[in-house]
C-alpha positions in Angstrom: 18.4 -26.2 8.5 17.5 -22.9 6.8 16.6 -24.5 3.4 14.5 -27.1 5.3 12.6 -24.3 6.9 11.9 -22.5 3.6 10.7 -25.7 2.0 8.3 -26.1 5.0 7.1 -22.6 4.6 6.6 -23.1 0.9 4.6 -26.3 1.4 2.5 -24.8 3.9 1.7 -21.6 2.0 0.9 -23.9 -1.0 -1.8 -25.9 1.0 -3.3 -22.7 2.3 -3.3 -21.3 -1.2 -5.0 -24.5 -2.7 -7.7 -24.3 -0.2 -8.5 -20.6 -0.5 -8.1 -19.9 -4.2 -11.3 -21.7 -5.2 -13.2 -20.0 -2.3 -11.9 -16.6 -3.4 -12.7 -17.3 -7.0 -16.2 -18.2 -6.3 -16.5 -15.2 -3.8 -15.4 -12.9 -6.7 -17.7 -14.4 -9.4 -20.7 -14.0 -7.1 -19.6 -10.6 -5.7 -19.8 -11.9 -2.3 -18.6 -9.7 0.8 -16.3 -12.8 1.6 -13.9 -11.6 -1.3 -12.6 -8.9 1.0 -11.7 -11.2 3.8 -10.2 -14.1 2.3 -7.0 -12.5 1.2 -6.7 -11.0 4.7 -6.8 -14.7 6.1 -4.1 -15.7 3.5 -1.9 -12.8 4.4 -2.2 -13.6 8.1 -1.1 -17.2 7.5 1.9 -16.0 5.4 2.9 -13.4 7.9 3.0 -16.0 10.7 4.7 -18.8 8.6 7.4 -16.1 7.5 8.1 -15.0 11.0 7.3 -11.4 10.2 6.8 -9.1 13.3 4.7 -6.2 12.4 4.3 -3.3 14.8 2.0 -0.4 14.0 1.8 3.0 15.1 -1.6 4.5 14.6 -4.0 2.7 12.4 -5.9 2.9 9.2 -9.0 5.0 9.5 -12.4 3.6 9.1 -13.5 6.7 7.0 -14.4 5.8 3.3 -13.7 6.6 0.6 -10.0 6.0 1.5 -6.8 6.1 -0.5 -3.6 5.0 1.3 -0.4 6.5 -0.1 2.6 4.5 1.0 6.3 4.2 0.2 7.3 0.7 -1.4 10.3 -1.3 -0.2 9.7 -5.0 -1.2 7.2 -7.5 -2.4 6.8 -8.2 1.3 5.0 -4.9 1.7 1.9 -6.9 0.2 2.1 -9.4 3.0 2.7 -6.9 5.6 -0.2 -4.6 4.6 -2.6 -7.3 3.5 -2.6 -8.8 7.0 -3.7 -5.7 8.7 -7.2 -5.2 7.1 -9.4 -5.9 4.1 -7.8 -3.8 1.4 -6.6 -3.8 -2.4 -3.6 -2.5 -4.2 -2.9 -0.4 -7.2 -0.1 -2.4 -9.1 1.8 -1.9 -12.2 0.4 -3.7 -15.2 3.6 -6.0 -15.5 2.5 -7.8 -12.2 -0.6 -9.1 -13.8 1.6 -11.4 -16.1 4.0 -12.7 -13.3 3.8 -16.4 -12.7 2.0 -17.1 -9.4 2.2 -13.5 -8.1 0.1 -12.2 -10.9 -2.6 -14.7 -9.9 -2.4 -13.7 -6.3 -2.6 -10.0 -7.4 -5.8 -10.6 -9.2 -7.3 -12.6 -6.5 -6.4 -9.7 -4.2 -8.7 -7.6 -6.5 -5.7 -5.3 -7.4 -6.2 -2.7 -10.1 -3.4 -2.6 -12.6 -2.0 0.5 -14.4 0.4 1.0 -17.1 2.1 4.0 -16.1 3.8 4.6 -19.7 0.4 5.1 -21.2 -1.1 8.4 -20.1 -4.6 7.5 -21.5 -4.5 4.2 -19.5 -3.7 6.2 -16.2 -6.9 8.2 -16.7 -9.1 5.0 -17.2 -7.4 3.3 -14.0 -8.1 6.5 -12.0 -11.7 6.2 -12.6 -11.6 2.5 -11.8 -9.8 3.2 -8.6 -12.4 5.7 -7.7 -15.3 3.4 -8.4 -13.8 0.9 -6.1 -13.2 3.6 -3.4 -16.8 4.7 -3.8 -18.0 1.2 -3.1 -15.9 1.2 0.2 -12.7 -0.5 -0.7 -9.6 0.9 1.0 -7.1 1.2 -2.0 -3.2 1.3 -1.3 -1.1 3.3 -3.8 2.5 2.9 -3.8 3.2 6.5 -4.7 6.9 6.3 -5.6 5.8 4.1 -8.7 8.6 1.7 -7.9 10.5 0.0 -4.9 13.4 1.6 -3.1 16.4 0.2 -1.3 14.5 0.6 2.0 16.9 3.5 3.3 15.1 6.3 1.6 11.7 7.4 0.3 11.7 8.2 -3.5 9.7 11.0 -5.0 5.9 10.4 -5.0 4.1 10.5 -8.5 0.9 12.6 -8.4 -1.2 11.1 -11.4 -3.3 8.6 -9.5 -3.9 10.9 -6.5 -6.7 12.3 -8.8 -8.7 9.1 -8.1 -9.9 10.7 -4.8 -11.7 13.6 -6.7 -13.5 11.0 -8.8 -14.4 8.9 -5.8 -16.1 12.0 -4.2 -18.1 12.4 -7.3 -19.3 8.8 -7.5 -19.8 8.1 -3.7 -22.8 9.1 -1.5 -20.8 11.7 0.4 -19.1 14.8 -0.6 -15.7 14.0 1.2 -12.7 11.5 0.8 -9.6 10.9 2.8 -6.0 10.3 1.8 -3.7 8.8 4.6 0.1 8.6 4.4 1.8 5.4 5.5 5.4 4.7 6.1 6.7 1.0 5.8 10.1 0.6 7.5 12.0 -2.6 7.8 13.9 -2.1 11.0 15.3 -5.4 12.5 16.7 -8.8 11.4 16.8 -11.6 13.9 16.2 -9.0 16.7 19.1 -6.9 15.6 18.8 -3.4 14.0 19.7 -3.8 10.3 21.3 -0.4 9.6 21.9 1.1 6.2 24.1 -1.8 5.0 21.8 -4.8 5.6 18.5 -3.0 4.7 18.9 -3.3 1.1 19.4 -6.9 1.3 15.8 -7.3 2.5 14.5 -4.7 0.0 13.5 -5.9 -3.5 14.4 -3.2 -6.2 16.3 -2.7 -9.3 17.0 -5.8 -11.3 16.9 -8.3 -8.5 15.3 -11.8 -9.4 12.2 -12.4 -7.3 12.7 -16.3 -6.8 16.3 -15.8 -5.4 15.1 -13.1 -3.2 12.0 -14.9 -2.0 14.2 -17.9 -1.2 16.7 -16.1 0.8 14.0 -14.4 2.9 12.2 -17.4 3.7 15.4 -19.1 4.9 16.3 -16.2 7.1 12.8 -15.0 8.5 12.9 -13.0 11.7 12.0 -9.7 10.2 10.6 -6.8 12.2 8.6 -4.2 10.2 7.1 -1.0 11.4 3.9 0.6 9.8 3.4 4.3 10.8 0.1 5.6 10.0 0.0 9.4 9.4 -3.0 11.7 10.1 -5.6 11.2 7.4 -6.3 14.1 5.2 -10.0 14.9 4.5 -10.8 16.4 1.2 -13.8 18.2 0.1 -14.4 19.8 -3.3 -11.4 20.8 -5.4 -7.9 20.3 -4.4 -4.3 20.8 -5.8 -3.3 17.3 -6.9 0.5 18.0 -7.0 0.8 20.0 -3.7 -1.1 17.2 -2.0 1.2 14.6 -3.4 4.3 16.7 -2.1 2.7 16.8 1.4 2.0 13.1 1.4 5.6 12.5 0.3 7.0 14.8 3.1 4.9 13.1 5.9 5.9 9.5 4.7 9.6 10.4 4.4 9.5 12.1 8.0 7.7 8.9 9.4 10.1 6.5 7.7 13.1 8.4 8.8 12.0 8.5 12.5 11.1 4.5 12.3 14.5 3.6 10.8 16.6 5.8 13.2 14.6 4.8 16.2 13.5 8.3 16.9 10.1 8.8 18.4 8.0 11.2 16.3 4.5 11.6 17.7 3.6 14.6 15.5 2.6 12.4 12.6 0.9 9.6 14.5 -2.8 10.2 13.7 -5.2 11.8 16.2 -8.5 12.9 14.9 -9.3 12.7 11.3 -11.4 15.8 11.5 -8.5 17.9 12.7 -6.6 17.5 9.5 -8.3 19.8 6.9 -5.3 21.6 5.1 -6.3 20.4 1.7 -10.1 20.8 1.8 -11.4 23.6 -0.7 -12.3 25.9 2.0 -8.7 26.4 3.4 -6.1 28.9 2.2 -3.2 26.6 2.9 -3.4 25.1 -0.7 -5.4 26.7 -3.5 -7.9 24.8 -5.4 -6.7 24.0 -8.9 -9.7 22.0 -10.2 -8.7 22.5 -14.0 -5.5 20.9 -13.6 -6.8 17.8 -11.7 -9.6 17.4 -14.3 -7.1 17.5 -17.2 -4.9 14.8 -15.5 -7.8 12.6 -14.6 -9.7 12.6 -17.9 
């Protein structure tokens, strides 16, 4: 019965994909506004077919330029986030060559980065900044890899420098970074706990086809997205200290979601109230030279 369910989901997704791929290709070639919304439609179809129940605390802000800094648990994160709003992802370069999923990532208008080449990171930083300046919300999985779902790994700071470039290329003098915690909390209505959550997460040396098949058969996943308070940035900022603060916020929000604890402190309120990292504040000293060196 579960296998038949998975086959039906795959067939339905295949039909939706075959219909939408040509439309998205044309939209991208002609640079139509539609290219931002067709992936949103596909992800919403996929979420419904896969039985994903997504609960959001807070929401993605409408301010632009915007970089979303999130933790990463599974390939499911793409569907979970992709169905919330028009956005694009910053993905590792290997994804571009994956069968099927690589094509999806390209049609999602993802930006690919080779984290092992420092010079490539600088180039991608400018590409991400250009997309942000054009109004695209960009999602960065700041850990640089996926976790077992029970923890948040240390964030990497290199691509955070894209925010500074976005301010230079955009019409305004301010940009925003928003922390986001992705937490898989329930399976078939029951809390997963530390033992079962790694079976939902996709990390380490797990094979993608087997993991995909298992989740399609099971279904019934509950996911919580906790949006933190957006951080407005103007002028120079310390990239590493900003990254540490984002990591701390995401870890706190994820822990609260996984343990069932209500934590209202990190649910966003007014974006203008969060100014700890702007150049005029004393909380974090500006370190423009360091940021310029990494982003160049």
